TORFI-843744 format. One line per field, with one value per residue (C-alpha): residue number from 1; residue in one letter; chain; x, y, z. Coordinates in Angstrom, 3 decimals, padded with zeros to 6 digits. Layout:
n <- NUM	...
res <- A	...
chain <- A	...
X <- X	...
Y <- Y	...
Z <- Z	...
END
This chain:
n <- 1	2	3	4	5	6	7	8	9	10	11	12	13	14	15	16	17	18	19	20	21	22	23	24	25	26	27	28	29	30	31	32	33	34	35	36	37	38	39	40	41	42	43	44	45	46	47	48	49	50	51	52	53	54	55	56	57	58	59	60	61	62	63	64	65	66	67	68	69	70	71	72	73	74	75	76	77	78	79	80	81	82	83	84	85	86	87	88	89	90	91	92	93	94	95	96	97	98	99	100	101	102	103	104	105	106	107	108	109	110	111	112	113	114	115	116	117	118	119	120	121	122	123	124	125	126	127	128	129	130	131	132	133	134	135	136	137	138	139	140	141	142	143	144	145	146	147	148	149	150	151	152	153	154	155	156	157	158	159	160	161	162	163	164	165	166	167	168	169	170	171	172	173	174	175	176	177	178	179	180	181	182	183	184	185	186	187	188	189	190	191	192	193	194	195	196	197	198	199	200	201	202	203	204	205	206	207	208	209	210	211	212	213	214	215	216	217	218	219	220	221	222	223	224	225	226	227	228	229	230	231	232	233	234	235	236	237	238	239	240	241	242	243	244	245	246	247	248	249	250	251	252	253	254	255	256	257	258	259	260	261	262	263	264	265	266	267	268	269	270	271	272	273	274	275	276	277	278	279	280	281	282	283	284	285	286	287	288	289	290	291	292	293	294	295	296	297	298	299	300	301	302	303	304	305	306	307	308	309	310	311	312	313	314	315	316	317	318	319	320	321	322	323	324	325	326	327	328	329	330	331	332	333	334	335	336	337	338	339	340	341	342	343	344	345	346	347	348	349	350	351	352	353	354	355	356	357	358	359	360	361	362	363	364	365	366	367	368	369	370	371	372	373	374	375	376	377	378	379	380	381	382	383	384	385	386	387	388	389	390	391	392	393	394	395	396	397	398	399	400	401	402	403	404	405	406	407	408	409	410	411	412	413	414	415	416	417	418	419	420	421	422	423	424	425	426	427	428	429	430	431	432	433	434	435	436	437	438	439	440	441	442	443	444	445	446	447	448	449	450	451	452	453	454	455	456	457	458	459	460	461	462	463	464	465	466	467	468	469	470	471	472	473	474	475
res <- X	X	X	X	X	X	X	X	X	X	X	X	X	X	X	X	X	X	X	X	X	X	X	X	X	X	X	X	X	X	X	X	X	X	X	X	X	X	X	X	X	X	X	X	X	X	X	X	X	X	X	X	X	X	X	X	X	X	X	X	X	X	X	X	X	X	X	X	X	X	X	X	X	X	X	X	X	X	X	X	X	X	X	X	X	X	X	X	X	X	X	X	X	X	X	X	X	X	X	X	X	X	X	X	X	X	X	X	X	X	X	X	X	X	X	X	X	X	X	X	X	X	X	X	X	X	X	X	X	X	X	X	X	X	X	X	X	X	X	X	X	X	X	X	X	X	X	X	X	X	X	X	X	X	X	X	X	X	X	X	X	X	X	X	X	X	X	X	X	X	X	X	X	X	X	X	X	X	X	X	X	X	X	X	X	X	X	X	X	X	X	X	X	X	X	X	X	X	X	X	X	X	X	X	X	X	X	X	X	X	X	X	X	X	X	X	X	X	X	X	X	X	X	X	X	X	X	X	X	X	X	X	X	X	X	X	X	X	X	X	X	X	X	X	X	X	X	X	X	X	X	X	X	X	X	X	X	X	X	X	X	X	X	X	X	X	X	X	X	X	X	X	X	X	X	X	X	X	X	X	X	X	X	X	X	X	X	X	X	X	X	X	X	X	X	X	X	X	X	X	X	X	X	X	X	X	X	X	X	X	X	X	X	X	X	X	X	X	X	X	X	X	X	X	X	X	X	X	X	X	X	X	X	X	X	X	X	X	X	X	X	X	X	X	X	X	X	X	X	X	X	X	X	X	X	X	X	X	X	X	X	X	X	X	X	X	X	X	X	X	X	X	X	X	X	X	X	X	X	X	X	X	X	X	X	X	X	X	X	X	X	X	X	X	X	X	X	X	X	X	X	X	X	X	X	X	X	X	X	X	X	X	X	X	X	X	X	X	X	X	X	X	X	X	X	X	X	X	X	X	X	X	X	X	X	X	X	X	X	X	X	X	X	X	X	X	X	X	X	X	X	X	X	X	X	X	X	X	X	X	X	X	X	X	X	X	X	X	X	X	X	X	X	X	X
chain <- A	A	A	A	A	A	A	A	A	A	A	A	A	A	A	A	A	A	A	A	A	A	A	A	A	A	A	A	A	A	A	A	A	A	A	A	A	A	A	A	A	A	A	A	A	A	A	A	A	A	A	A	A	A	A	A	A	A	A	A	A	A	A	A	A	A	A	A	A	A	A	A	A	A	A	A	A	A	A	A	A	A	A	A	A	A	A	A	A	A	A	A	A	A	A	A	A	A	A	A	A	A	A	A	A	A	A	A	A	A	A	A	A	A	A	A	A	A	A	A	A	A	A	A	A	A	A	A	A	A	A	A	A	A	A	A	A	A	A	A	A	A	A	A	A	A	A	A	A	A	A	A	A	A	A	A	A	A	A	A	A	A	A	A	A	A	A	A	A	A	A	A	A	A	A	A	A	A	A	A	A	A	A	A	A	A	A	A	A	A	A	A	A	A	A	A	A	A	A	A	A	A	A	A	A	A	A	A	A	A	A	A	A	A	A	A	A	A	A	A	A	A	A	A	A	A	A	A	A	A	A	A	A	A	A	A	A	A	A	A	A	A	A	A	A	A	A	A	A	A	A	A	A	A	A	A	A	A	A	A	A	A	A	A	A	A	A	A	A	A	A	A	A	A	A	A	A	A	A	A	A	A	A	A	A	A	A	A	A	A	A	A	A	A	A	A	A	A	A	A	A	A	A	A	A	A	A	A	A	A	A	A	A	A	A	A	A	A	A	A	A	A	A	A	A	A	A	A	A	A	A	A	A	A	A	A	A	A	A	A	A	A	A	A	A	A	A	A	A	A	A	A	A	A	A	A	A	A	A	A	A	A	A	A	A	A	A	A	A	A	A	A	A	A	A	A	A	A	A	A	A	A	A	A	A	A	A	A	A	A	A	A	A	A	A	A	A	A	A	A	A	A	A	A	A	A	A	A	A	A	A	A	A	A	A	A	A	A	A	A	A	A	A	A	A	A	A	A	A	A	A	A	A	A	A	A	A	A	A	A	A	A	A	A	A	A	A	A	A	A	A	A	A	A	A	A	A	A	A	A	A	A	A	A	A	A	A	A	A	A	A	A	A	A	A
X <- -025.154	-026.664	-023.871	-020.504	-018.244	-016.389	-012.777	-011.835	-009.667	-009.255	-012.084	-014.477	-016.251	-015.126	-017.105	-015.327	-016.541	-015.026	-016.219	-015.908	-017.909	-017.164	-018.726	-019.280	-016.732	-019.198	-021.553	-020.231	-023.160	-022.796	-022.248	-021.677	-019.934	-016.746	-015.226	-011.933	-009.110	-007.211	-004.407	-006.652	-007.425	-003.758	-002.818	-005.681	-004.806	-001.103	-001.799	-004.206	-001.780	001.127	-000.863	-001.994	001.475	002.966	000.061	-000.238	003.498	003.555	000.429	000.964	001.574	-001.435	-003.809	-002.409	-002.607	-006.188	-007.294	-005.844	-007.720	-010.916	-010.418	-009.919	-013.138	-015.117	-013.905	-014.676	-018.200	-018.680	-016.942	-020.000	-020.894	-017.317	-016.915	-020.133	-018.871	-015.482	-017.166	-019.170	-016.185	-013.616	-015.609	-013.880	-015.311	-017.099	-014.251	-011.572	-013.484	-014.136	-010.526	-009.231	-011.271	-010.408	-006.724	-006.977	-008.321	-005.546	-002.917	-004.178	-004.108	-000.540	000.492	-001.153	000.911	004.123	003.234	004.995	008.077	009.620	012.997	016.132	019.708	022.555	025.700	029.259	031.183	034.928	034.803	033.360	032.053	029.796	026.418	024.673	020.997	019.648	015.922	013.539	011.239	008.412	009.064	006.027	003.474	003.458	001.883	000.687	-000.498	-002.513	-004.115	-007.558	-007.004	-006.739	-007.612	-007.986	-004.762	-002.538	-003.576	-003.209	000.217	001.498	-001.148	-001.478	002.282	002.823	000.220	001.674	005.067	003.572	003.170	000.119	-000.980	-002.532	-004.021	-004.190	-006.612	-007.186	-009.850	-011.195	-012.349	-013.039	-016.084	-014.305	-011.549	-014.005	-015.495	-012.053	-010.723	-014.034	-013.558	-010.579	-012.684	-015.486	-012.933	-012.012	-008.797	-008.113	-008.713	-005.887	-004.263	-005.748	-006.813	-008.177	-007.720	-009.044	-008.822	-010.183	-008.049	-006.769	-005.741	-002.854	-000.166	-001.408	-002.157	000.661	003.594	001.902	001.582	005.132	006.629	004.605	006.984	004.804	005.255	008.305	008.112	006.141	004.855	003.621	001.945	001.193	002.769	006.504	005.956	004.163	006.587	009.446	007.605	006.938	010.569	011.808	009.544	010.553	014.228	013.888	012.284	014.943	012.325	012.607	010.146	008.892	007.914	005.843	005.540	004.820	006.041	006.554	006.496	008.070	007.152	009.852	008.514	011.228	011.244	009.992	007.131	003.579	002.416	-001.348	-001.092	001.482	-000.639	-003.790	-002.184	-000.047	-003.185	-004.922	-001.988	-002.149	-005.893	-007.063	-008.709	-008.347	-004.553	-004.754	-002.311	001.277	002.428	000.434	002.294	003.030	005.786	005.918	009.261	009.262	011.991	011.774	011.798	008.325	006.999	004.285	002.680	002.878	001.321	-001.475	-001.941	-002.102	-004.774	-006.869	-006.549	-007.347	-010.491	-011.641	-011.157	-012.813	-015.897	-016.684	-016.150	-014.019	-011.688	-013.925	-014.643	-014.696	-011.398	-011.116	-011.743	-012.247	-008.961	-007.167	-008.681	-007.597	-004.056	-003.829	-005.189	-002.607	000.195	-001.173	-001.730	001.830	003.211	001.291	002.425	006.004	005.714	003.861	001.214	-001.885	-001.823	-005.223	-007.712	-009.290	-006.382	-009.097	-012.216	-014.548	-017.638	-019.323	-018.599	-014.861	-014.907	-013.552	-010.314	-010.362	-007.652	-004.922	-001.757	000.827	004.093	007.135	006.841	010.188	012.218	010.899	007.446	006.403	004.801	008.180	009.271	006.141	003.747	000.374	-001.665	-004.177	-004.982	-002.148	000.650	003.749	005.045	008.755	010.516	014.199	016.705	018.436	017.816	020.535	018.583	015.419	017.080	018.583	015.174	013.461	015.951	015.690	013.462	013.743	011.242	011.841	008.691	007.523	008.411	007.683	009.541	007.759	009.449	008.978	012.665	012.568	016.343	016.704	013.835	015.476	018.771	016.973	014.950	018.122	019.298	016.175	016.340	013.026	011.783	009.372	009.679	007.134	008.032	005.058	002.574	001.222	003.254	000.298	000.583	001.118	000.714	000.749	003.810	005.957	007.950	006.454	008.511	010.793	013.999	014.749	011.732	009.491	010.645	012.380	011.479	009.115	005.476	003.837	005.346	008.058	010.038	007.143	007.193	010.908	010.185	008.169	010.709	014.027	016.937	018.228	020.842	021.414	024.866	025.401	028.896	029.283	032.807
Y <- -004.570	-002.035	-002.537	-000.902	-002.720	-005.218	-006.266	-009.888	-011.588	-015.351	-015.702	-013.858	-010.564	-008.122	-005.035	-002.407	000.221	002.952	003.456	006.066	007.092	006.765	009.207	008.847	011.063	011.405	013.551	013.686	011.716	009.180	005.583	003.511	003.229	001.230	-000.513	001.068	-001.136	-000.240	-001.878	-004.753	-005.663	-005.313	-007.835	-010.108	-010.148	-010.670	-013.526	-015.185	-014.944	-016.184	-019.161	-020.080	-019.902	-023.333	-025.301	-023.059	-023.177	-026.974	-027.427	-029.333	-027.150	-028.557	-027.529	-023.989	-023.726	-024.969	-022.582	-019.644	-020.741	-020.993	-017.455	-016.215	-017.961	-016.435	-012.940	-013.529	-014.677	-011.564	-009.172	-007.031	-006.586	-005.713	-003.324	-001.542	-000.961	000.139	002.743	004.093	004.345	005.764	007.372	004.969	004.666	001.478	000.378	000.961	-000.813	-003.872	-003.934	-003.776	-006.766	-008.784	-007.945	-009.101	-012.460	-012.829	-011.953	-014.572	-017.185	-016.246	-016.537	-019.951	-021.079	-020.401	-022.366	-025.498	-023.631	-023.183	-024.600	-024.552	-025.277	-027.603	-025.440	-026.806	-027.217	-027.255	-030.812	-033.177	-035.405	-032.598	-031.672	-028.318	-027.772	-024.249	-023.863	-021.040	-020.651	-018.246	-015.420	-015.986	-013.203	-010.554	-007.128	-005.625	-002.011	-001.239	001.832	002.850	003.521	-000.048	-002.232	-005.402	-005.686	-003.736	-005.942	-009.232	-008.203	-008.717	-010.777	-013.599	-014.142	-013.959	-016.702	-018.749	-018.617	-020.054	-016.904	-015.762	-012.175	-009.142	-006.765	-003.180	-001.598	002.007	003.788	005.207	001.885	-000.396	-002.274	-003.093	-004.616	-006.483	-008.166	-009.015	-010.540	-012.238	-014.109	-015.950	-016.956	-018.130	-020.075	-022.135	-020.525	-021.624	-019.166	-016.694	-017.109	-013.883	-011.084	-007.606	-004.440	-000.968	002.115	005.641	008.266	009.740	006.354	005.726	007.047	004.531	001.460	001.455	001.597	-001.008	-003.371	-002.880	-003.245	-006.334	-009.260	-011.549	-009.411	-010.560	-008.440	-005.455	-004.613	-001.067	000.464	004.173	007.610	008.178	010.403	007.666	005.085	006.924	006.730	003.007	002.373	004.250	002.297	-000.980	-000.046	000.703	-002.717	-004.358	-005.732	-005.945	-004.008	-003.864	-000.369	000.434	004.199	007.234	008.229	011.033	008.928	010.416	009.595	010.280	010.771	010.236	011.672	008.546	007.826	007.321	010.677	010.178	006.803	008.095	011.126	009.072	006.412	008.827	010.723	007.489	006.759	010.253	010.757	007.221	006.928	010.682	010.353	008.664	005.914	005.741	004.869	007.628	009.637	013.083	014.333	014.212	014.937	015.531	016.338	019.878	018.633	017.109	019.591	021.172	018.001	016.244	019.141	019.188	015.423	015.956	018.624	016.368	013.408	015.638	016.942	013.440	012.067	015.124	014.765	011.242	012.196	009.091	010.877	013.598	011.930	013.057	012.473	010.729	013.951	017.676	018.109	016.133	018.400	021.521	020.189	019.523	022.976	024.533	022.752	023.898	027.477	027.603	026.314	028.946	031.651	030.567	030.753	027.646	027.978	025.918	023.715	022.104	021.851	024.119	023.922	024.212	022.641	021.002	021.139	023.525	021.513	021.144	017.346	017.111	018.535	018.992	017.055	019.571	019.811	022.444	023.445	025.393	024.013	024.979	023.916	026.752	025.139	022.486	020.561	020.030	017.579	016.711	013.923	015.506	012.288	013.896	014.322	016.769	016.536	018.717	019.000	019.566	020.207	019.295	019.347	015.992	012.499	013.054	016.030	013.939	011.237	013.775	015.373	012.015	011.176	014.595	013.284	011.459	008.908	005.901	003.817	003.892	005.425	005.015	005.511	006.028	005.110	002.918	001.971	-000.643	-000.932	002.800	002.834	000.015	001.909	004.945	002.829	001.326	004.809	005.692	005.121	003.360	000.004	-000.414	001.039	000.561	000.905	002.155	001.688	003.538	003.836	002.338	-001.045	-003.991	-007.759	-010.343	-012.080	-008.920	-007.607	-004.294	-001.820	001.167	002.960	005.850	007.513	005.037	002.358	-000.993	-004.646	-006.109	-007.129	-009.649	-012.631	-014.983	-012.051	-011.285	-014.869	-014.463	-011.237	-013.226	-015.999	-016.027	-018.463	-021.018	-023.677	-027.010	-028.573	-032.272	-033.204	-036.814	-037.456
Z <- 012.479	014.914	017.437	016.799	014.355	016.562	016.842	016.178	018.795	018.986	016.419	018.734	018.075	020.759	021.712	023.787	026.233	024.082	020.514	017.771	014.729	011.027	008.578	004.849	003.031	000.149	002.223	005.789	007.195	010.015	008.909	012.047	015.364	015.788	018.792	019.829	021.065	024.202	026.163	027.256	023.651	022.681	025.349	024.365	020.675	021.347	023.752	021.318	018.399	020.499	021.785	018.264	016.721	017.564	016.110	013.041	012.318	012.538	010.417	007.193	004.174	002.317	005.112	005.268	001.489	001.386	004.130	002.206	-000.910	001.145	002.464	-001.092	-002.106	000.775	-000.129	-003.799	-002.973	-000.802	-003.195	-003.955	-000.285	000.680	-002.255	-001.302	002.242	000.914	-001.280	001.657	003.981	001.550	-001.315	-003.692	-007.174	-008.176	-010.429	-007.810	-005.047	-007.216	-008.376	-004.800	-003.672	-006.786	-006.292	-002.680	-003.844	-006.429	-003.817	-001.357	-004.110	-004.981	-001.335	-001.169	-004.149	-002.204	000.933	-000.329	-001.627	001.801	000.812	002.942	001.873	002.785	002.696	002.590	005.847	006.541	007.810	005.239	007.996	009.253	007.814	008.189	007.483	006.973	007.591	006.770	009.752	010.637	013.077	015.274	015.682	012.955	013.416	010.142	010.205	007.101	005.442	004.254	000.565	-000.753	002.237	000.203	-001.733	000.674	003.579	001.745	000.402	003.930	005.766	003.238	002.915	006.664	007.083	004.241	005.958	009.151	011.247	013.161	012.619	014.258	011.700	012.953	010.527	009.546	011.570	008.293	006.819	009.817	008.536	005.281	007.380	009.553	006.480	005.083	008.299	009.073	005.796	007.308	010.292	007.990	005.952	009.020	010.250	013.841	016.698	017.243	013.832	012.408	014.748	014.017	016.049	015.289	017.464	017.606	015.839	019.100	020.532	018.124	020.509	023.093	020.985	018.409	020.878	023.068	020.115	018.864	022.336	023.229	023.685	021.577	018.439	016.459	013.307	012.032	008.569	008.017	004.968	005.081	005.055	005.348	008.389	010.323	008.943	010.621	013.947	013.505	012.518	015.586	017.916	016.266	016.531	020.226	020.662	018.428	016.059	012.264	010.157	006.568	005.434	002.339	002.406	000.255	-003.174	-005.656	-008.801	-011.950	-015.539	-018.146	-021.669	-024.294	-027.799	-029.550	-027.141	-028.351	-027.018	-026.989	-025.282	-022.805	-021.921	-021.412	-019.242	-017.261	-016.261	-015.330	-013.038	-011.580	-011.192	-010.389	-006.956	-006.650	-006.686	-003.273	-004.215	-003.008	-006.548	-008.267	-010.901	-009.462	-011.792	-015.593	-017.250	-020.993	-023.522	-024.881	-028.476	-027.970	-025.430	-027.559	-028.983	-025.616	-023.702	-026.269	-025.807	-022.033	-022.424	-024.660	-022.279	-019.302	-021.009	-021.945	-018.442	-016.907	-019.123	-017.976	-014.302	-013.832	-011.453	-010.003	-006.693	-003.082	-001.326	002.013	003.962	003.572	005.445	002.735	000.078	001.963	002.291	-001.451	-002.255	000.061	-001.818	-005.181	-003.982	-002.658	-005.966	-007.945	-005.526	-006.205	-009.978	-011.173	-013.873	-014.660	-017.762	-017.153	-014.337	-011.780	-009.314	-006.683	-005.229	-007.733	-005.510	-003.106	000.042	-000.543	-000.734	-004.296	-005.660	-009.410	-011.301	-012.075	-014.175	-013.193	-014.817	-013.613	-010.081	-008.567	-005.567	-003.412	-003.527	-001.028	-003.881	-005.549	-002.876	-000.901	-001.845	-002.632	-002.363	-004.688	-008.401	-009.119	-011.697	-011.929	-015.519	-016.146	-019.462	-019.908	-022.751	-022.296	-020.989	-018.384	-017.044	-016.999	-014.908	-012.496	-012.046	-011.570	-008.825	-007.139	-004.365	-001.069	-002.357	-004.578	-004.839	-008.460	-011.827	-015.517	-018.797	-022.109	-025.396	-028.468	-028.209	-025.467	-025.244	-024.706	-022.213	-020.275	-020.114	-018.715	-016.272	-014.810	-013.840	-011.865	-008.109	-007.613	-006.414	-009.339	-012.824	-015.588	-019.253	-021.259	-018.447	-015.443	-012.257	-010.386	-012.098	-009.755	-009.704	-006.900	-008.353	-008.413	-005.409	-004.311	-002.314	-002.570	-001.713	000.633	002.215	000.386	002.812	002.648	002.385	-000.168	-000.339	-002.691	-004.432	-003.167	-001.758	000.576	001.818	002.580	004.501	007.014	007.483	009.269	009.045	011.508	010.955	012.626	012.373	012.771	013.945	012.937	014.208
END
């Protein structure tokens, strides 16, 4: 494709007068140009989605279900091509890229399975001669704003369920992985989705302040789903509030892992690091804080060092991050923590290459509240280790954050682990597994600055439906 990567509006490839470039974060070299949406394309996508809504919403459930399965099949058949592009645009490892596309396919299939479960209720009425029918109905046009780091699964966690519920959708993709998004959304077109049902917009980095408000304020848009940073989520929520539109927010995290005295230390150390270092730590659910009881401090720290050395040797997690700016920001957080008293347990706590594209996986301890890293999401391969005397202290420390997206508890005593898990303020809590674990059937979302609303599973379907009742007075 020598032309810039196009937008998709009403099933048509759209080239714009304005374009921008995408570079490969692995080496900084030019990859391709990309069409940049402006106000004209915003209006075009909104009009196309609005026009397509009545027919799509009234389509039989079997047809909608079958089309979703076809889209999943198209993506599966193209998985290697999409994963290759994803790796070029985001520096993702081969395993991560393949997982993301496979997870996208599984998520679409799960959404398809819920198409026929759109059940209403018949509530009681004061007058027995009356009948009330409560229906679950689609909103109309959904705007889903999605990130670069896992474009497959994070897009389908909203897009697929919005479609299953009978909505039409505008996908506003990240400018960092536009061709990946083009291939994903093109799959719906290739699967036979009618024009206007799924539309794709991308814009240059400096056009966000123009395009995003225009989309949210457009009268055709009925609900917004946003996945990304908490800072941008606040902006989206404010714009949506001003427009009186509901919003689903899946935002950042500062996931804690609590290691109890009877945990399997070697297994916990290995899997905690996988959840912290995977994809360079560029996952909203990545483990950033590890809280261990003092009675097992020494053997657990030793287990962490061994696991860190093993994972460093195979270079599984030594990958370029999305940008050199991201690496510099992580280094600044680590430098500030060390300046304020933190010490290095393992890792370089610095760049792991000459060009500053890789940040070496790092474990710190004694990170205190005067450090930015204590509260701020690093979005990189950095762990802060804390040692406490009691479980109560561990829970207080785990909850000492504005975030509440993911957490984990490690113990051989499942009953005890469950009691601790119930006290953690988090939308998802894993017992004896990584904080990054997720499945299409499970509701994904958080508390506090991690957002609200849920993605994936039947709860995601409900997010994209609203209620209406019809009362029959039979007197």
